[in-house]
Residue frames as a rotation matrix with the C-alpha (Angstrom) as fourth column:
UNK 1
0.801 0.033 0.598 -55.72
0.471 0.582 -0.663 40.84
-0.370 0.812 0.451 -45.36
UNK 2
-0.150 -0.955 -0.256 -52.28
0.398 -0.295 0.869 41.42
-0.905 0.028 0.424 -46.85
UNK 3
0.697 0.340 -0.632 -51.97
-0.341 -0.618 -0.709 43.84
-0.631 0.709 -0.314 -49.73
UNK 4
0.484 -0.515 0.707 -50.30
0.807 0.575 -0.133 42.90
-0.338 0.635 0.694 -53.00
UNK 5
0.637 -0.359 -0.683 -47.45
-0.253 -0.933 0.255 45.31
-0.729 0.010 -0.685 -53.69
UNK 6
0.870 -0.379 0.314 -45.47
0.441 0.315 -0.840 45.53
0.220 0.870 0.442 -56.91
UNK 7
0.596 -0.747 -0.294 -41.74
-0.025 -0.383 0.923 45.95
-0.803 -0.543 -0.248 -56.19
UNK 8
0.927 -0.369 -0.064 -39.29
-0.105 -0.091 -0.990 47.12
0.360 0.925 -0.124 -58.84
UNK 9
0.676 -0.723 -0.143 -35.88
0.598 0.425 0.680 45.58
-0.430 -0.545 0.720 -58.09
UNK 10
0.478 -0.597 -0.644 -32.72
-0.530 -0.781 0.330 47.68
-0.700 0.183 -0.690 -58.64
UNK 11
0.643 -0.189 -0.742 -30.64
-0.718 0.189 -0.670 46.91
0.267 0.964 -0.015 -61.70
UNK 12
-0.441 -0.897 -0.031 -27.90
-0.821 0.417 -0.390 45.05
0.362 -0.147 -0.920 -59.80
UNK 13
-0.351 0.401 0.846 -30.49
-0.526 0.663 -0.532 42.79
-0.775 -0.632 -0.023 -58.15
UNK 14
0.752 0.632 -0.185 -32.00
-0.472 0.321 -0.821 42.01
-0.460 0.705 0.540 -61.55
UNK 15
0.298 -0.732 -0.613 -28.52
-0.819 0.134 -0.558 41.33
0.490 0.668 -0.560 -62.95
UNK 16
-0.602 -0.510 0.614 -27.77
-0.775 0.558 -0.297 38.97
-0.191 -0.654 -0.732 -60.07
UNK 17
0.073 0.728 0.682 -30.94
-0.353 0.658 -0.665 36.97
-0.933 -0.193 0.305 -60.72
UNK 18
0.888 0.392 -0.241 -30.63
-0.328 0.171 -0.929 36.92
-0.323 0.904 0.281 -64.50
UNK 19
0.548 -0.764 -0.340 -26.86
-0.450 0.073 -0.890 36.61
0.705 0.641 -0.304 -64.91
UNK 20
-0.223 -0.762 0.608 -25.06
-0.927 -0.025 -0.373 36.01
0.300 -0.647 -0.701 -61.62
UNK 21
0.118 0.342 0.932 -27.06
-0.713 0.682 -0.160 33.06
-0.691 -0.646 0.325 -60.31
UNK 22
0.973 0.232 0.001 -27.09
-0.165 0.697 -0.697 31.12
-0.163 0.678 0.717 -63.63
UNK 23
0.417 -0.890 -0.183 -23.36
-0.539 -0.079 -0.839 31.77
0.732 0.448 -0.513 -64.08
UNK 24
-0.299 -0.508 0.808 -22.57
-0.953 0.196 -0.230 30.46
-0.042 -0.839 -0.543 -60.60
UNK 25
0.520 0.584 0.623 -24.80
-0.527 0.793 -0.304 27.45
-0.672 -0.170 0.721 -61.21
UNK 26
0.942 -0.195 -0.272 -23.01
-0.165 0.438 -0.884 26.55
0.291 0.877 0.381 -64.46
UNK 27
0.079 -0.982 0.171 -19.58
-0.746 -0.172 -0.643 27.14
0.661 -0.077 -0.746 -62.90
UNK 28
-0.088 -0.060 0.994 -20.40
-0.899 0.435 -0.053 24.84
-0.430 -0.898 -0.092 -59.98
UNK 29
0.839 0.439 0.321 -21.55
-0.251 0.836 -0.487 22.10
-0.483 0.328 0.812 -62.33
UNK 30
0.743 -0.608 -0.281 -18.44
-0.279 0.100 -0.955 22.41
0.609 0.788 -0.095 -64.48
UNK 31
-0.131 -0.851 0.508 -16.09
-0.897 -0.117 -0.427 22.33
0.423 -0.511 -0.748 -61.48
UNK 32
0.168 0.259 0.951 -17.78
-0.760 0.649 -0.042 19.19
-0.628 -0.716 0.306 -60.15
UNK 33
0.818 0.246 -0.520 -17.27
-0.560 0.546 -0.623 17.27
0.131 0.801 0.585 -63.41
UNK 34
-0.023 -0.897 -0.442 -13.60
-0.633 0.355 -0.688 16.14
0.774 0.264 -0.575 -62.97
UNK 35
-0.644 -0.248 0.723 -14.07
-0.758 0.334 -0.561 14.80
-0.102 -0.909 -0.403 -59.44
UNK 36
0.266 0.838 0.477 -17.21
-0.661 0.519 -0.543 12.86
-0.702 -0.171 0.691 -60.30
UNK 37
0.712 -0.112 -0.693 -15.65
-0.579 0.465 -0.670 11.39
0.397 0.878 0.267 -63.43
UNK 38
-0.373 -0.927 -0.046 -12.61
-0.683 0.308 -0.662 10.33
0.628 -0.216 -0.748 -61.42
UNK 39
-0.404 0.295 0.866 -14.81
-0.774 0.394 -0.495 8.72
-0.488 -0.870 0.070 -58.78
UNK 40
0.712 0.699 -0.068 -16.62
-0.604 0.560 -0.567 6.73
-0.359 0.444 0.821 -61.47
UNK 41
0.377 -0.662 -0.648 -13.30
-0.576 0.380 -0.724 5.56
0.726 0.646 -0.238 -62.93
UNK 42
-0.604 -0.588 0.537 -12.15
-0.777 0.286 -0.561 4.43
0.177 -0.757 -0.630 -59.47
UNK 43
-0.002 0.719 0.695 -15.35
-0.688 0.504 -0.523 2.38
-0.726 -0.479 0.493 -59.19
UNK 44
-0.420 -0.313 0.852 -14.47
0.205 0.882 0.425 0.55
-0.884 0.354 -0.306 -62.41
UNK 45
0.716 0.688 0.115 -16.31
0.279 -0.132 -0.951 2.36
-0.639 0.714 -0.286 -65.21
UNK 46
-0.076 -0.701 0.709 -14.50
0.991 0.027 0.132 2.92
-0.112 0.712 0.693 -68.48
UNK 47
-0.811 -0.326 -0.486 -13.64
0.338 -0.939 0.064 6.56
-0.478 -0.112 0.871 -69.35
UNK 48
-0.819 0.530 0.218 -16.53
0.044 -0.322 0.946 6.78
0.572 0.784 0.241 -71.81
UNK 49
0.135 0.912 -0.388 -19.18
0.576 0.247 0.780 5.79
0.807 -0.328 -0.492 -69.27
UNK 50
-0.258 -0.301 -0.918 -17.46
0.957 -0.212 -0.200 7.61
-0.135 -0.930 0.343 -66.42
UNK 51
-0.965 -0.132 0.224 -18.19
0.187 -0.952 0.243 10.94
0.181 0.277 0.944 -68.15
UNK 52
-0.179 0.977 0.116 -21.89
0.118 -0.096 0.988 10.38
0.977 0.191 -0.098 -67.42
UNK 53
-0.260 0.059 -0.964 -21.40
0.917 0.327 -0.228 10.38
0.302 -0.943 -0.140 -63.66
UNK 54
-0.982 -0.081 -0.171 -21.71
0.138 -0.926 -0.353 14.22
-0.130 -0.370 0.920 -63.33
UNK 55
-0.494 0.869 -0.010 -25.22
-0.485 -0.266 0.833 13.91
0.722 0.417 0.553 -64.77
UNK 56
0.105 0.523 -0.846 -26.07
0.394 0.759 0.518 11.23
0.913 -0.388 -0.127 -62.20
UNK 57
-0.271 -0.287 -0.919 -24.74
0.961 -0.027 -0.275 13.31
0.054 -0.958 0.283 -59.31
UNK 58
-0.848 -0.157 -0.507 -24.66
0.282 -0.942 -0.180 17.11
-0.450 -0.296 0.843 -59.73
UNK 59
-0.799 0.595 -0.086 -27.35
-0.404 -0.427 0.809 17.52
0.445 0.681 0.581 -62.38
UNK 60
-0.217 0.715 -0.665 -29.51
0.474 0.673 0.568 15.00
0.853 -0.192 -0.485 -60.55
UNK 61
-0.496 -0.013 -0.868 -29.08
0.854 -0.187 -0.486 16.85
-0.156 -0.982 0.104 -57.24
UNK 62
-0.946 0.150 -0.287 -30.14
-0.180 -0.980 0.080 20.15
-0.269 0.127 0.955 -58.83
UNK 63
-0.568 0.770 -0.292 -33.14
-0.308 0.130 0.942 18.53
0.763 0.625 0.163 -60.53
UNK 64
-0.277 0.448 -0.850 -34.19
0.743 0.661 0.106 16.75
0.609 -0.602 -0.516 -57.35
UNK 65
-0.774 -0.056 -0.631 -34.07
0.518 -0.631 -0.578 20.00
-0.365 -0.774 0.517 -55.37
UNK 66
-0.853 0.479 -0.209 -36.34
-0.520 -0.744 0.420 21.78
0.046 0.467 0.883 -57.86
UNK 67
-0.376 0.738 -0.561 -38.79
-0.101 0.569 0.816 18.88
0.921 0.364 -0.139 -58.13
UNK 68
-0.430 0.180 -0.885 -38.96
0.852 0.406 -0.331 18.51
0.299 -0.896 -0.328 -54.34
UNK 69
-0.905 0.085 -0.416 -39.66
0.112 -0.897 -0.427 22.22
-0.410 -0.433 0.803 -53.93
UNK 70
-0.658 0.705 -0.265 -42.49
-0.607 -0.288 0.741 22.09
0.446 0.648 0.617 -56.47
UNK 71
-0.307 0.528 -0.791 -43.94
0.362 0.834 0.417 19.01
0.880 -0.158 -0.447 -54.76
UNK 72
-0.640 0.019 -0.768 -43.89
0.761 -0.124 -0.637 20.85
-0.108 -0.992 0.065 -51.42
UNK 73
-0.940 0.230 -0.250 -45.44
-0.233 -0.972 -0.018 24.06
-0.248 0.042 0.968 -52.75
UNK 74
-0.362 0.833 -0.419 -48.36
-0.859 -0.123 0.497 22.37
0.362 0.540 0.760 -54.49
UNK 75
-0.137 0.341 0.930 -48.84
-0.789 0.530 -0.311 19.44
-0.599 -0.776 0.197 -52.14
UNK 76
0.190 0.131 -0.973 -48.11
-0.858 0.504 -0.099 16.78
0.478 0.854 0.208 -54.78
UNK 77
0.978 0.200 -0.056 -47.94
-0.156 0.887 0.434 13.05
0.137 -0.416 0.899 -53.98
UNK 78
0.589 -0.779 -0.216 -44.71
0.782 0.616 -0.091 11.84
0.204 -0.115 0.972 -52.36
UNK 79
0.681 -0.310 0.663 -43.61
-0.109 -0.939 -0.326 15.34
0.724 0.150 -0.674 -51.39
UNK 80
0.795 -0.371 0.480 -41.99
-0.550 -0.108 0.828 14.29
-0.256 -0.922 -0.290 -48.08
UNK 81
0.531 -0.623 0.574 -39.90
0.450 0.782 0.431 11.49
-0.718 0.029 0.696 -49.53
UNK 82
0.630 -0.295 0.719 -39.03
0.650 -0.306 -0.695 13.77
0.425 0.905 -0.001 -52.46
UNK 83
0.767 -0.345 0.540 -37.63
-0.477 -0.871 0.121 16.34
0.429 -0.351 -0.833 -50.04
UNK 84
0.656 -0.541 0.526 -35.66
-0.291 0.462 0.838 13.67
-0.696 -0.703 0.146 -48.17
UNK 85
0.545 -0.432 0.719 -34.30
0.758 0.620 -0.202 12.33
-0.358 0.655 0.665 -51.45
UNK 86
0.751 -0.260 0.606 -33.30
0.230 -0.758 -0.610 15.84
0.619 0.598 -0.510 -52.57
UNK 87
0.732 -0.498 0.466 -31.35
-0.676 -0.445 0.587 16.36
-0.085 -0.744 -0.662 -49.35
UNK 88
0.514 -0.534 0.671 -29.60
0.122 0.820 0.559 13.00
-0.849 -0.205 0.487 -49.79
UNK 89
0.682 -0.241 0.690 -28.81
0.724 0.092 -0.683 13.91
0.101 0.966 0.237 -53.41
UNK 90
0.784 -0.403 0.472 -27.16
-0.331 -0.915 -0.232 17.14
0.525 0.026 -0.850 -52.26
UNK 91
0.588 -0.573 0.571 -25.14
-0.569 0.209 0.795 15.24
-0.575 -0.793 -0.203 -49.64
UNK 92
0.596 -0.334 0.730 -24.10
0.553 0.830 -0.072 12.75
-0.582 0.446 0.679 -52.33
UNK 93
0.778 -0.287 0.559 -22.92
0.390 -0.478 -0.787 15.56
0.493 0.831 -0.260 -54.62
UNK 94
0.703 -0.525 0.479 -20.84
-0.682 -0.688 0.247 17.10
0.200 -0.501 -0.842 -51.81
UNK 95
0.469 -0.521 0.713 -19.24
-0.400 0.594 0.698 13.86
-0.787 -0.612 0.071 -50.64
UNK 96
0.825 -0.179 0.536 -18.50
0.530 0.574 -0.624 12.77
-0.196 0.799 0.569 -54.20
UNK 97
0.697 -0.592 0.406 -16.16
-0.164 -0.682 -0.713 15.73
0.698 0.430 -0.573 -54.55
UNK 98
0.505 -0.502 0.702 -14.59
-0.855 -0.181 0.486 15.18
-0.117 -0.846 -0.521 -51.14
UNK 99
0.625 -0.228 0.747 -13.91
-0.023 0.950 0.310 11.48
-0.781 -0.211 0.588 -51.71
UNK 100
0.862 -0.287 0.418 -12.53
0.479 0.191 -0.857 12.04
0.166 0.939 0.302 -55.20
UNK 101
0.580 -0.669 0.465 -10.08
-0.451 -0.739 -0.500 14.70
0.678 0.081 -0.730 -54.05
UNK 102
0.486 -0.395 0.779 -9.00
-0.757 0.255 0.602 12.62
-0.437 -0.882 -0.175 -51.05
UNK 103
0.747 -0.187 0.638 -8.28
0.343 0.930 -0.129 9.72
-0.569 0.315 0.759 -53.40
UNK 104
0.815 -0.415 0.404 -6.37
0.313 -0.271 -0.910 11.91
0.487 0.868 -0.091 -55.87
UNK 105
0.409 -0.664 0.626 -4.18
-0.676 -0.682 -0.280 13.46
0.613 -0.308 -0.728 -53.17
UNK 106
-0.241 -0.577 -0.780 -3.47
-0.024 0.807 -0.590 10.13
0.970 -0.123 -0.209 -51.48
UNK 107
-0.543 0.072 0.837 -5.25
-0.810 -0.309 -0.498 10.80
0.223 -0.948 0.226 -48.19
UNK 108
0.073 0.562 0.824 -7.35
-0.582 0.695 -0.423 7.64
-0.810 -0.448 0.378 -48.60
UNK 109
-0.904 -0.389 -0.176 -7.43
-0.378 0.538 0.753 4.55
-0.198 0.748 -0.634 -50.76
UNK 110
-0.169 0.871 -0.461 -10.18
-0.831 0.125 0.542 2.75
0.530 0.474 0.703 -52.59
UNK 111
-0.802 0.006 0.598 -12.07
-0.404 0.731 -0.550 -0.14
-0.440 -0.682 -0.583 -51.04
UNK 112
-0.840 0.536 0.083 -14.76
0.489 0.680 0.546 -2.67
0.236 0.499 -0.834 -51.88
UNK 113
-0.130 0.822 -0.554 -17.30
0.817 -0.228 -0.530 -0.63
-0.562 -0.521 -0.642 -49.89
UNK 114
-0.303 -0.048 -0.952 -16.50
-0.231 -0.965 0.122 2.53
-0.925 0.257 0.281 -51.84
UNK 115
-0.971 -0.084 -0.222 -16.81
-0.235 0.217 0.947 0.70
-0.032 0.973 -0.231 -55.16
UNK 116
-0.593 0.804 -0.041 -20.17
0.803 0.594 0.044 -0.75
0.060 -0.007 -0.998 -54.15
UNK 117
-0.042 0.592 -0.805 -21.54
0.538 -0.665 -0.518 2.63
-0.842 -0.455 -0.290 -53.06
UNK 118
-0.487 -0.193 -0.852 -20.43
-0.487 -0.749 0.449 4.43
-0.725 0.633 0.271 -56.22
UNK 119
-0.995 0.092 -0.036 -21.71
0.025 0.586 0.810 1.61
0.095 0.805 -0.585 -58.43
UNK 120
-0.418 0.895 -0.157 -25.17
0.879 0.354 -0.321 1.91
-0.231 -0.272 -0.934 -56.83
UNK 121
-0.648 0.129 -0.750 -25.54
0.031 -0.980 -0.195 5.61
-0.761 -0.150 0.632 -57.71
UNK 122
-0.888 0.328 -0.323 -27.17
-0.413 -0.257 0.874 5.24
0.203 0.909 0.363 -61.18
UNK 123
-0.540 0.717 -0.442 -29.78
0.520 0.696 0.495 2.78
0.662 0.037 -0.748 -59.94
UNK 124
-0.372 0.378 -0.848 -30.66
0.831 -0.271 -0.486 4.95
-0.414 -0.885 -0.214 -56.94
UNK 125
-0.823 0.031 -0.567 -30.94
-0.190 -0.956 0.223 8.01
-0.536 0.292 0.793 -59.16
UNK 126
-0.799 0.547 -0.250 -33.33
-0.154 0.215 0.964 6.25
0.581 0.809 -0.088 -61.53
UNK 127
-0.390 0.671 -0.630 -35.50
0.830 0.553 0.076 4.99
0.400 -0.493 -0.773 -58.67
UNK 128
-0.449 0.193 -0.872 -35.74
0.603 -0.655 -0.455 8.40
-0.659 -0.731 0.178 -57.00
UNK 129
-0.890 0.111 -0.443 -36.50
-0.362 -0.763 0.535 10.28
-0.278 0.637 0.719 -60.21
UNK 130
-0.659 0.699 -0.276 -39.27
0.165 0.493 0.854 7.83
0.733 0.518 -0.440 -61.08
UNK 131
-0.308 0.534 -0.788 -40.69
0.951 0.167 -0.258 8.30
-0.006 -0.829 -0.559 -57.60
UNK 132
-0.535 0.061 -0.843 -40.61
0.246 -0.943 -0.224 12.12
-0.809 -0.327 0.489 -57.84
UNK 133
-0.986 0.131 -0.099 -42.13
-0.133 -0.284 0.949 11.96
0.096 0.950 0.298 -61.32
UNK 134
-0.430 0.890 -0.152 -45.49
0.889 0.446 0.099 10.97
0.156 -0.093 -0.983 -59.88
UNK 135
-0.835 0.207 -0.510 -48.03
0.020 -0.914 -0.404 13.74
-0.550 -0.348 0.759 -59.99
UNK 136
0.191 0.980 -0.055 -51.27
0.027 -0.061 -0.998 14.98
-0.981 0.189 -0.038 -61.55
UNK 137
0.023 -0.124 0.992 -51.75
0.935 0.355 0.023 14.54
-0.355 0.927 0.124 -65.28
UNK 138
0.633 0.224 0.741 -52.53
0.517 -0.835 -0.189 18.23
0.576 0.503 -0.644 -65.65
UNK 139
-0.396 -0.875 -0.279 -49.85
0.850 -0.235 -0.471 20.71
0.347 -0.424 0.837 -64.63
UNK 140
-0.346 0.329 0.879 -52.26
-0.144 -0.944 0.297 23.61
0.927 -0.024 0.374 -64.08
UNK 141
-0.890 0.039 -0.454 -53.16
0.452 0.199 -0.869 24.35
0.056 -0.979 -0.195 -60.48
UNK 142
-0.128 0.928 0.349 -56.87
0.355 -0.285 0.890 24.89
0.926 0.238 -0.293 -59.82
UNK 143
-0.902 -0.098 -0.420 -57.79
0.429 -0.302 -0.851 27.31
-0.044 -0.948 0.315 -57.04
UNK 144
0.169 0.985 0.042 -61.10
0.968 -0.174 0.182 28.69
0.187 0.009 -0.982 -55.90
UNK 145
-0.894 -0.448 0.018 -61.28
0.444 -0.890 -0.108 32.45
0.064 -0.089 0.994 -56.25
UNK 146
-0.198 0.852 -0.484 -64.03
0.482 -0.345 -0.805 34.90
-0.854 -0.393 -0.342 -55.25
UNK 147
0.410 0.431 0.804 -65.99
0.912 -0.217 -0.348 36.66
0.024 0.876 -0.482 -57.96
UNK 148
-0.391 -0.592 -0.705 -64.20
0.503 -0.779 0.375 39.77
-0.771 -0.208 0.602 -59.12
UNK 149
0.501 0.568 -0.653 -65.31
-0.209 -0.653 -0.728 42.64
-0.840 0.502 -0.208 -61.35
UNK 150
0.419 -0.314 0.852 -64.61
0.828 0.518 -0.216 41.85
-0.373 0.796 0.477 -64.97
UNK 151
-0.055 -0.543 -0.838 -62.23
-0.061 -0.836 0.546 44.03
-0.997 0.082 0.013 -66.86
UNK 152
0.899 0.404 -0.169 -62.83
-0.156 -0.065 -0.986 45.04
-0.409 0.913 0.004 -70.45
UNK 153
0.340 -0.846 -0.410 -59.11
-0.931 -0.241 -0.275 45.24
0.133 0.475 -0.870 -71.06
UNK 154
-0.420 -0.438 0.795 -58.55
-0.582 0.802 0.134 41.82
-0.696 -0.406 -0.592 -69.51
UNK 155
0.384 0.645 0.660 -61.13
0.171 0.653 -0.738 40.42
-0.907 0.396 0.141 -71.90
UNK 156
0.856 -0.045 -0.515 -59.60
-0.482 -0.430 -0.764 42.24
-0.187 0.902 -0.389 -74.85
UNK 157
-0.016 -0.956 -0.294 -56.12
-0.979 0.075 -0.191 40.79
0.204 0.284 -0.937 -74.40
UNK 158
0.454 0.316 -0.833 -57.47
-0.365 0.919 0.149 37.33
0.813 0.236 0.533 -73.55
UNK 159
-0.636 -0.730 -0.249 -55.82
-0.016 0.335 -0.942 37.17
0.771 -0.595 -0.225 -70.12
UNK 160
0.380 0.736 -0.560 -57.34
0.569 0.292 0.769 36.13
0.730 -0.611 -0.308 -66.81
UNK 161
0.602 -0.139 0.787 -57.12
-0.590 -0.742 0.320 38.08
0.539 -0.656 -0.528 -63.59
UNK 162
-0.379 -0.823 -0.423 -54.22
-0.140 0.503 -0.853 37.01
0.915 -0.264 -0.306 -61.39
UNK 163
0.783 0.617 -0.078 -54.98
-0.072 0.214 0.974 35.31
0.617 -0.758 0.212 -58.07
UNK 164
-0.041 -0.773 0.633 -52.80
-0.913 -0.228 -0.338 35.79
0.406 -0.591 -0.697 -55.01
UNK 165
-0.066 -0.032 -0.997 -51.78
-0.061 0.998 -0.028 32.23
0.996 0.059 -0.068 -54.07
UNK 166
-0.883 -0.345 -0.320 -51.50
0.289 0.139 -0.947 33.18
0.371 -0.928 -0.023 -50.38
UNK 167
-0.818 0.574 -0.049 -54.66
-0.331 -0.539 -0.775 35.24
-0.471 -0.617 0.630 -49.81
UNK 168
-0.523 0.642 0.561 -56.90
0.755 0.654 -0.044 33.81
-0.395 0.401 -0.827 -52.52
UNK 169
0.349 0.639 -0.685 -57.90
0.222 -0.767 -0.602 37.34
-0.910 0.058 -0.410 -53.49
UNK 170
0.664 -0.097 0.742 -57.73
0.745 -0.003 -0.667 38.67
0.067 0.995 0.070 -57.05
UNK 171
-0.265 -0.829 -0.492 -54.66
0.720 -0.509 0.471 40.74
-0.641 -0.230 0.732 -57.70
UNK 172
0.692 0.423 -0.585 -55.10
-0.039 -0.787 -0.616 44.16
-0.721 0.449 -0.528 -59.28
UNK 173
-0.136 -0.744 0.654 -53.50
0.787 0.320 0.528 43.88
-0.602 0.586 0.542 -62.70
UNK 174
-0.182 -0.009 -0.983 -52.74
-0.306 -0.950 0.065 46.63
-0.934 0.313 0.170 -65.12
UNK 175
0.702 0.502 0.504 -54.19
0.355 0.367 -0.860 46.60
-0.617 0.783 0.079 -68.57
UNK 176
0.231 -0.605 0.762 -52.52
0.949 -0.031 -0.312 47.81
0.212 0.796 0.567 -71.74
UNK 177
0.034 -0.377 0.925 -50.40
0.223 -0.900 -0.375 50.98
0.974 0.219 0.054 -71.51
UNK 178
-0.830 -0.513 -0.219 -50.12
0.284 -0.050 -0.957 50.54
0.480 -0.857 0.187 -67.74
UNK 179
-0.456 0.728 0.512 -53.77
-0.789 -0.596 0.146 51.43
0.412 -0.338 0.847 -67.00
UNK 180
-0.805 0.276 0.525 -55.89
-0.192 0.716 -0.671 49.40
-0.561 -0.641 -0.523 -64.64
UNK 181
-0.834 0.533 0.146 -58.66
0.429 0.457 0.779 47.45
0.348 0.712 -0.610 -66.35
UNK 182
-0.627 0.684 0.373 -62.06
-0.697 -0.706 0.123 49.12
0.347 -0.183 0.920 -66.32
UNK 183
-0.746 0.413 0.522 -64.73
-0.161 0.648 -0.744 47.42
-0.646 -0.640 -0.417 -64.20
UNK 184
-0.744 0.538 0.398 -67.64
0.660 0.496 0.564 45.69
0.106 0.682 -0.724 -65.93
UNK 185
-0.778 0.531 0.337 -70.59
-0.414 -0.836 0.361 47.91
0.473 0.141 0.870 -66.83
UNK 186
-0.655 0.625 0.424 -73.76
-0.345 0.253 -0.904 47.56
-0.672 -0.739 0.050 -64.71
UNK 187
-0.662 0.438 0.608 -76.50
0.673 0.705 0.224 45.43
-0.331 0.558 -0.761 -66.36
UNK 188
0.351 0.879 -0.323 -78.92
0.608 -0.476 -0.635 48.38
-0.712 0.027 -0.701 -66.43
UNK 189
-0.010 -0.432 -0.902 -76.48
-0.480 -0.789 0.384 50.43
-0.877 0.436 -0.200 -68.52
UNK 190
-0.929 -0.346 0.134 -76.18
-0.085 0.548 0.832 47.62
-0.361 0.761 -0.539 -71.06
UNK 191
-0.321 0.898 0.303 -79.96
0.856 0.411 -0.314 47.12
-0.406 0.158 -0.900 -71.14
UNK 192
0.374 0.449 -0.812 -80.48
0.149 -0.893 -0.425 50.87
-0.916 0.038 -0.400 -71.71
UNK 193
-0.465 -0.620 -0.632 -78.03
-0.576 -0.330 0.748 50.86
-0.672 0.712 -0.204 -74.63
UNK 194
-0.896 0.182 0.406 -79.85
0.376 0.797 0.473 47.88
-0.237 0.576 -0.782 -76.16
UNK 195
0.080 0.988 -0.131 -83.22
0.763 -0.145 -0.630 49.66
-0.642 -0.049 -0.765 -75.82
UNK 196
0.118 -0.111 -0.987 -81.81
-0.339 -0.939 0.065 52.71
-0.933 0.327 -0.149 -77.62
UNK 197
-0.869 -0.472 -0.151 -80.73
-0.319 0.299 0.899 50.49
-0.379 0.829 -0.410 -80.50
UNK 198
-0.598 0.723 0.345 -84.18
0.765 0.644 -0.024 48.88
-0.240 0.249 -0.938 -80.72
UNK 199
0.190 0.699 -0.689 -85.83
0.386 -0.699 -0.602 52.30
-0.902 -0.151 -0.403 -80.60
UNK 200
-0.268 -0.375 -0.887 -83.98
-0.644 -0.615 0.455 53.16
-0.717 0.693 -0.076 -83.80
UNK 201
0.759 0.631 -0.162 -85.40
-0.561 0.508 -0.653 50.06
-0.330 0.587 0.740 -85.47
UNK 202
0.074 -0.823 -0.564 -82.02
-0.840 0.253 -0.479 48.36
0.537 0.509 -0.673 -85.65
UNK 203
0.677 0.066 -0.733 -80.93
0.147 0.964 0.223 44.88
0.721 -0.259 0.643 -84.65
UNK 204
0.711 -0.461 0.530 -79.12
-0.682 -0.269 0.680 44.47
-0.171 -0.846 -0.506 -81.35
UNK 205
0.774 -0.545 -0.322 -75.80
0.250 0.731 -0.635 42.98
0.582 0.411 0.702 -82.43
UNK 206
0.437 -0.701 -0.564 -72.42
0.850 0.116 0.514 42.82
-0.295 -0.704 0.646 -80.78
UNK 207
-0.528 -0.662 0.532 -71.07
0.811 -0.579 0.083 45.53
0.253 0.475 0.843 -83.06
UNK 208
0.034 0.632 0.774 -74.06
0.209 -0.762 0.613 47.82
0.977 0.142 -0.158 -82.50
UNK 209
0.884 0.304 -0.354 -73.96
0.376 -0.014 0.927 47.31
0.277 -0.952 -0.127 -78.75
UNK 210
0.062 -0.947 -0.316 -70.22
0.970 -0.018 0.244 47.95
-0.236 -0.322 0.917 -78.65
UNK 211
-0.528 -0.208 0.823 -70.69
0.558 -0.816 0.152 51.23
0.640 0.540 0.547 -80.59
UNK 212
0.438 0.801 0.407 -73.50
0.134 -0.506 0.852 52.32
0.889 -0.318 -0.330 -78.27
UNK 213
0.911 -0.108 -0.397 -71.37
0.408 0.103 0.907 51.66
-0.057 -0.989 0.138 -75.20
UNK 214
0.724 -0.689 -0.030 -68.19
-0.676 -0.699 -0.233 53.10
0.139 0.189 -0.972 -76.69
UNK 215
0.163 -0.636 0.755 -66.47
-0.457 0.629 0.628 49.73
-0.874 -0.447 -0.188 -76.60
UNK 216
-0.742 -0.496 -0.452 -65.07
-0.635 0.301 0.711 47.30
-0.216 0.815 -0.538 -79.15
UNK 217
0.060 0.767 -0.638 -67.21
-0.835 0.389 0.389 44.85
0.547 0.509 0.664 -81.13
UNK 218
-0.385 -0.278 -0.880 -65.73
0.100 0.936 -0.339 41.95
0.917 -0.218 -0.333 -79.20
UNK 219
-0.995 0.035 -0.097 -66.62
0.091 -0.136 -0.986 43.50
-0.048 -0.990 0.132 -75.85
UNK 220
-0.440 0.890 -0.121 -70.07
-0.894 -0.447 -0.035 44.40
-0.085 0.093 0.992 -77.18
UNK 221
-0.027 0.391 -0.920 -70.63
-0.467 0.809 0.357 40.76
0.884 0.439 0.161 -78.14
UNK 222
-0.766 -0.294 -0.572 -69.69
0.332 0.581 -0.743 39.71
0.550 -0.759 -0.347 -74.62
UNK 223
-0.866 0.500 -0.008 -72.25
-0.287 -0.512 -0.810 42.07
-0.409 -0.699 0.587 -73.10
UNK 224
-0.331 0.770 -0.546 -74.79
-0.864 -0.015 0.503 40.96
0.379 0.638 0.670 -75.71
UNK 225
-0.395 0.128 -0.910 -74.77
0.064 0.992 0.111 37.46
0.916 -0.014 -0.400 -74.24
UNK 226
-0.874 0.017 -0.486 -75.76
0.485 0.085 -0.870 38.89
0.027 -0.996 -0.082 -70.86
UNK 227
-0.745 0.656 0.118 -78.87
-0.615 -0.745 0.259 40.74
0.258 0.120 0.959 -72.02
UNK 228
-0.736 0.549 0.395 -82.10
0.002 0.586 -0.810 39.55
-0.677 -0.595 -0.433 -70.49
UNK 229
0.029 0.787 -0.616 -84.26
-0.782 -0.366 -0.504 40.61
-0.622 0.496 0.606 -73.47
UNK 230
0.200 0.069 0.977 -85.28
0.187 0.976 -0.108 37.54
-0.962 0.204 0.182 -75.54
UNK 231
0.957 0.223 0.187 -84.86
0.218 -0.124 -0.968 39.38
-0.192 0.967 -0.167 -78.84
UNK 232
0.374 -0.891 -0.258 -81.14
-0.641 -0.449 0.622 39.91
-0.670 -0.067 -0.739 -78.38
UNK 233
0.994 -0.062 0.091 -79.22
0.110 0.619 -0.778 38.66
-0.008 0.783 0.622 -81.39
UNK 234
0.260 -0.965 -0.025 -75.59
0.401 0.084 0.912 37.88
-0.879 -0.247 0.409 -81.92
UNK 235
0.880 -0.017 0.476 -73.51
0.459 -0.232 -0.857 39.60
0.125 0.973 -0.197 -84.54
């Protein structure tokens, strides 16, 4: 079974992911705008509508790639055709630049076939995006995970234990202040604390049980619900 290891990336790797990659992405989109607008104008669109062509080509190609990857990872409907469409979208974005620059520099001329192909781009984009939009109504992914020891700190901050998507095993997560969450107390320890409270003639409440166990009132209330004694009371 593979172990889950936490890796701290060096500062330049973090900077590349947070700054470098987004900057390159934006630059590539901006540089593709003139060629795609020119290609739309060659196909007969007016300048106002031609400015929308970069959205139909470059932005669409980026969106299709992300949606196809998500469909593949989580086995969503239409994942294979989504991947094929994403590849075709990338090819379209590349050739749109090539054709536009060839036209601008006089290496090729326009033709009826070129006009027809460029004119069909918006309709094809709409059809493919509607196809890739199919999926489950809920975006959360449900996985079966083995029972794991409960953590008081996990319960305190209202977070669930992380599950390794590859192994299906619970990941060790750190609680507040970098400490690992404490494992759940054994039932006999909780029962003993409840008996001590009853021996004093007091009610077994969440607050009283938490004080007896050295935990918070909220955690005490959680353990209170697990007591087997019928006289256990909430509070």
